[in-house]
C-alpha positions in Angstrom: -3.0 1.3 2.2 -4.0 2.4 -1.4 -7.2 0.7 -2.5 -8.5 0.8 -6.0 -12.1 0.0 -7.0 -14.6 -0.1 -9.8 -18.3 0.9 -9.4 -20.8 -1.3 -11.3 -24.4 -0.2 -11.4 -26.9 0.4 -14.2 -28.4 3.5 -12.4 -26.4 6.7 -12.7 -27.9 8.1 -9.5 -26.6 5.1 -7.6 -23.1 5.5 -9.1 -23.1 9.2 -8.3 -24.2 8.5 -4.7 -21.3 6.0 -4.3 -18.9 8.5 -5.6 -20.2 11.0 -3.1 -19.9 8.5 -0.2 -16.3 7.8 -1.3 -15.1 11.4 -1.2 -14.0 11.2 2.5 -11.7 8.3 1.6 -8.7 9.6 -0.4 -7.0 6.2 -0.1 -9.7 4.7 -2.3 -9.3 5.4 -6.0 -12.2 4.8 -8.4 -10.6 3.4 -11.6 -13.9 3.2 -13.6 -17.7 3.2 -13.5 -19.6 0.7 -15.5 -23.3 0.6 -16.3 -23.4 -2.9 -17.9 -22.3 -6.3 -16.7 -20.3 -7.0 -19.9 -18.6 -3.7 -19.7 -17.7 -4.4 -16.1 -16.1 -7.8 -16.9 -13.9 -6.1 -19.5 -12.8 -3.3 -17.1 -12.3 -5.6 -14.1 -10.0 -7.9 -16.2 -8.2 -4.9 -17.6 -7.7 -2.8 -14.5 -7.7 -5.6 -11.8 -9.1 -3.6 -8.9 -8.9 -5.0 -5.4 -12.5 -4.0 -4.7 -15.8 -3.6 -6.7 -19.1 -2.2 -5.7 -21.5 -4.4 -7.6 -25.2 -4.1 -8.2 -27.1 -7.4 -8.4 -29.9 -6.7 -10.8 -28.8 -5.2 -14.1 -30.1 -5.8 -17.7 -28.2 -8.5 -19.5 -25.6 -9.9 -17.1 -26.5 -9.5 -13.5 -24.0 -9.2 -10.7 -23.6 -12.9 -10.2 -23.0 -13.5 -13.9 -20.3 -10.8 -13.8 -18.5 -12.6 -10.9 -18.7 -16.0 -12.7 -17.2 -14.5 -15.8 -14.1 -13.1 -14.1 -10.7 -14.6 -14.0 -9.5 -11.8 -11.7 -11.3 -12.2 -8.4 -11.7 -8.8 -6.6 -13.3 -8.3 -3.2 -17.0 -7.4 -3.5 -19.5 -5.1 -1.8 -22.9 -5.8 -3.3 -25.3 -2.9 -3.6 -29.0 -3.7 -4.4 -32.6 -2.9 -3.6 -33.4 -6.5 -3.0 -32.6 -8.4 0.2 -33.4 -11.9 -1.2 -29.9 -12.2 -2.8 -28.0 -11.9 0.5 -27.3 -15.6 1.1 -26.1 -16.0 -2.5 -24.0 -12.9 -2.2 -22.1 -14.2 0.8 -21.7 -17.6 -0.8 -19.8 -15.5 -3.5 -17.4 -14.4 -0.7 -18.8 -10.9 -0.6 -17.4 -8.6 2.1 -20.7 -6.8 2.6 -24.3 -6.5 1.2 -25.7 -3.0 1.1 -29.4 -2.4 0.6 -30.7 0.6 -1.4 -31.4 3.4 -0.7 -27.8 3.5 0.6 -27.2 4.8 4.1 -23.9 6.7 4.7 -23.4 5.3 8.2 -23.9 1.7 6.9 -21.6 2.5 4.0 -18.8 3.6 6.4 -19.1 0.2 8.2 -18.8 -1.6 4.8 -15.6 0.3 3.9 -14.1 -0.5 7.3 -14.9 -4.2 6.8 -13.4 -4.1 3.3 -10.1 -2.4 4.4 -9.7 -4.6 7.4 -10.3 -7.8 5.4 -8.0 -6.7 2.6 -5.2 -5.7 5.0 -5.5 -9.0 6.8 -5.3 -11.1 3.6 -2.4 -9.1 2.3 -0.5 -9.6 5.6 -1.2 -13.3 5.4 0.2 -13.4 1.8 3.4 -11.5 3.0 3.9 -13.9 5.9 3.4 -17.0 3.8 5.8 -15.6 1.2 8.4 -15.0 3.9 8.0 -18.4 5.4 8.2 -20.2 2.1 11.4 -18.2 1.2 12.9 -18.8 4.6 12.2 -22.6 4.5 13.8 -22.8 1.0 16.8 -20.8 2.2 17.4 -23.1 5.1 17.6 -26.2 2.9 19.6 -24.9 0.0 22.6 -22.6 -0.4 21.0 -21.1 -3.5 17.4 -21.0 -4.4 16.0 -23.1 -7.3 12.6 -21.5 -7.0 11.3 -18.1 -5.9 7.7 -17.4 -4.8 6.5 -14.3 -6.6 3.1 -12.5 -6.5 1.0 -12.2 -9.7 -2.3 -10.4 -9.2 -3.8 -12.2 -6.2 -1.8 -15.4 -6.6 1.6 -16.6 -5.3 3.4 -18.4 -8.1 6.3 -20.8 -7.7 8.8 -19.4 -10.3 11.7 -21.6 -11.3 14.9 -19.6 -11.0 16.4 -21.1 -14.1 13.6 -19.4 -16.1 14.6 -15.9 -15.0 16.5 -14.1 -17.8 17.3 -10.9 -15.9 16.4 -8.9 -12.8 16.1 -5.1 -12.7 15.8 -2.9 -9.7 12.7 -0.7 -9.6 12.8 1.4 -6.4 12.5 -0.9 -3.5 11.2 -3.7 -5.8 12.7 -5.9 -8.4 11.3 -6.8 -11.8 12.0 -10.5 -12.8 11.8 -11.2 -16.5 11.3 -14.7 -18.1 10.8 -15.6 -21.7 7.1 -15.2 -21.4 6.3 -12.9 -18.5 7.4 -10.4 -15.9 7.0 -10.5 -12.2 7.4 -7.9 -9.5 9.1 -9.0 -6.3 8.9 -7.0 -3.1 12.5 -7.9 -2.3 15.3 -5.6 -3.3 17.8 -6.7 -5.9 20.5 -7.1 -3.3 18.5 -9.5 -1.2 17.6 -11.5 -4.3 21.2 -11.7 -5.4 22.1 -13.5 -2.2 19.6 -16.3 -3.2 21.1 -16.8 -6.7 23.9 -19.0 -7.8 26.8 -16.7 -8.8 28.0 -19.2 -11.4 24.8 -18.6 -13.3 23.7 -15.1 -12.3 26.1 -12.2 -12.3 25.6 -8.5 -11.4 26.5 -6.2 -14.2 25.2 -3.0 -12.7 23.9 -1.9 -9.3 20.4 -2.2 -10.8 20.8 -5.3 -13.0 21.5 -9.0 -12.7 21.6 -11.3 -15.7 21.4 -15.0 -16.2 24.4 -16.1 -18.2 22.4 -18.9 -19.8 20.4 -16.2 -21.7 23.3 -14.0 -22.5 23.6 -13.8 -26.3 26.6 -11.5 -26.8 28.8 -8.8 -25.3 29.6 -5.6 -27.3 32.4 -3.2 -26.7 31.1 0.4 -26.6 33.0 3.2 -28.3 34.0 4.6 -24.9 35.6 1.3 -23.8 32.6 0.2 -21.8 30.7 -3.1 -22.3 27.1 -3.8 -23.3 25.4 -7.2 -22.9 22.7 -8.3 -25.2 20.2 -11.0 -23.9 18.4 -13.6 -26.0 15.2 -11.6 -25.8 16.9 -8.6 -27.4 17.2 -6.5 -24.2 20.5 -4.8 -23.8 22.1 -3.6 -20.6 25.2 -1.5 -19.9 27.9 -3.0 -17.8 29.1 -0.6 -15.1 32.9 -0.4 -14.5 32.4 -1.6 -11.0 31.1 -5.0 -12.3 33.0 -5.2 -15.6 35.5 -7.6 -14.0 32.7 -10.1 -13.4 32.0 -10.3 -17.1 35.6 -10.3 -18.2 36.2 -13.4 -16.0 33.8 -15.3 -18.3 35.7 -14.4 -21.5 38.1 -17.2 -22.6 
């Protein structure tokens, strides 16, 4: 499991020590180091790490101010020289609370707690997603909604809002008028859930929603290109060209 994190501490020595303690963990990637609370808020919102190491006492915004200012909610390991904040820290759903000076053995325990907790929660999300999709599949021949993950949330996406789907490795990118979502299901599996009267496959890596199809162009080599309402164009492979031509009256 790849785990990205941000270190937030106003003391450079403390940041350097955390970097040293993290060296034996190649699966943990430090995306940024921040010395101020306001800087940390900006970086956390921008990079959306799964985990942050957060000092409690910092000039300006303290660690709790940082958490209250965040829309993205990462897992937190507090690092501080003061033990009186422990209860407040765990009320903030912290994974662990490390007292300075940091002890490497205690740090290893905190990392284990963090990885175990994050794996467990990710597995719970995957199981919930599968059960929701399975329940919907049992009651309808074709899905009217798909549950997709966005940051740490599961969103109930209305299928009719999807303009097109594009394969990306083992994943699928779903595009609406206002956003994009990444599904862990392959494009072939998603195709089975979609009404073929509205969604047609035009390429092994592309499915379009006919309701958002603006025009079809003939290419100079005899092939076809579809243009969607959002301006995106896709080539139609010869294998699937028959599907498009059936729609021409």
